[in-house]
C-alpha positions in Angstrom: -0.1 -0.1 0.1 2.8 2.4 0.8 4.4 1.9 -2.8 1.0 2.5 -4.2 0.6 5.8 -2.2 4.2 6.8 -3.3 3.5 6.0 -7.0 0.3 8.2 -6.9 2.1 11.1 -5.1 4.7 11.2 -7.7 1.9 11.3 -10.5 0.1 13.9 -8.8 3.2 15.9 -8.3 3.9 15.6 -12.0 0.4 16.8 -12.9 0.7 19.8 -10.6 4.1 20.8 -11.9 2.8 20.5 -15.4 -0.3 22.8 -14.7 1.8 25.4 -12.7 4.2 25.7 -15.5 1.5 25.7 -18.4 1.8 29.5 -18.8 5.5 29.2 -19.8 4.7 27.2 -22.9 3.7 28.8 -26.4 0.8 26.6 -27.2 0.5 25.3 -30.6 -1.7 22.4 -32.0 1.2 20.0 -31.5 2.0 21.0 -28.0 -1.9 21.0 -27.1 -2.2 17.5 -28.5 0.9 16.4 -26.5 -0.5 17.9 -23.2 -3.7 16.1 -23.7 -1.8 12.9 -24.5 0.2 13.3 -21.5 -2.6 14.2 -19.0 -4.7 11.3 -20.4 -1.7 9.0 -20.0 -0.8 10.0 -16.5 -4.6 9.5 -15.6 -4.5 6.0 -17.1 -1.2 5.2 -15.7 -2.7 6.1 -12.1 -5.5 3.8 -12.8 -3.4 1.0 -14.0 -1.2 1.3 -10.9 -4.2 1.2 -8.6 -5.8 -1.7 -10.5 -2.2 -3.7 -10.1 -2.2 -2.8 -6.4 -0.3 -5.5 -4.4 0.5 -7.3 -7.4 3.1 -4.6 -8.4 6.8 -5.3 -7.9 9.9 -3.9 -9.5 11.2 -7.4 -10.5 9.3 -9.8 -12.4 7.1 -11.9 -9.9 3.9 -13.7 -10.2 1.8 -13.0 -7.0 -1.5 -12.9 -8.8 -2.8 -12.5 -12.3 -4.5 -9.2 -12.8 -7.0 -9.3 -15.7 -9.6 -6.9 -14.8 -10.0 -3.0 -15.5 -7.4 -1.9 -17.9 -5.6 -5.2 -17.8 -8.5 -6.8 -19.3 -7.6 -5.3 -22.7 -3.8 -4.4 -22.2 -1.4 -6.7 -20.4 1.0 -3.9 -19.7 -0.9 -0.6 -19.4 1.8 0.9 -17.2 4.3 0.6 -20.0 2.1 1.7 -22.7 0.8 4.9 -20.8 4.3 5.5 -19.5 5.6 5.7 -22.9 2.6 7.8 -24.2 3.0 10.1 -21.4 6.8 10.7 -22.3 5.7 11.1 -25.9 3.3 13.7 -25.1 5.8 15.5 -22.9 8.3 15.6 -25.7 5.7 17.1 -27.8 4.8 19.8 -25.3 8.5 20.6 -24.6 9.5 20.2 -28.1 12.4 18.3 -26.6 14.0 15.8 -29.2 16.1 14.3 -26.4 13.1 13.2 -24.6 11.8 11.9 -27.9 15.1 9.8 -28.2 14.6 8.6 -24.5 11.2 7.3 -25.7 12.9 5.6 -28.6 15.2 3.7 -26.4 12.6 3.2 -23.7 10.2 1.4 -26.0 12.4 -1.7 -26.7 13.6 -1.9 -23.2 10.0 -1.9 -21.9 9.1 -4.7 -24.7 12.1 -6.8 -23.4 11.0 -6.3 -19.7 7.4 -7.3 -20.6 8.8 -10.4 -22.2 10.5 -11.4 -19.0 7.4 -10.7 -16.9 5.5 -12.9 -19.5 7.9 -15.8 -19.0 7.5 -15.6 -15.1 3.5 -15.3 -15.4 3.4 -18.0 -18.1 5.4 -20.4 -15.8 3.3 -19.7 -12.8 -0.1 -19.4 -14.4 0.1 -21.7 -17.5 -3.0 -22.1 -19.5 -4.8 -19.4 -17.6 -2.0 -16.8 -18.7 -2.1 -18.2 -22.2 -5.9 -17.7 -22.6 -5.4 -14.1 -21.0 -2.7 -13.3 -23.5 -4.7 -14.5 -26.4 -7.5 -12.0 -25.5 -5.2 -8.9 -24.8 -2.8 -6.6 -26.6 0.8 -6.0 -25.4 
């Protein structure tokens, strides 16, 4: 529970920071789209983190198989929305270095998801295979 609250506090701090500094941005259509993408993504990231609850771990572990909420459609919503958040921020800040970070992060997250998938598959077997067949990434 403490890790859940810490994660949510960091997400909230990020949103507050962005709102407080919104007046420093010269808003264009691209930057507005990036802001919308970032805000949507951070909200979905918070929802995914809450839905994962006690099953969350930094290292790949198979405590429980979460298959409800966002996890009923996306196997790794934290990775998906984390990447989309950074992409949106790169758009808002017009920061190509941040865009390069996203380009590096995506393959790393795919690799990490595969490792987690192996652990979940070994623990939950056929149940995980059925879950994987009906979800995306």
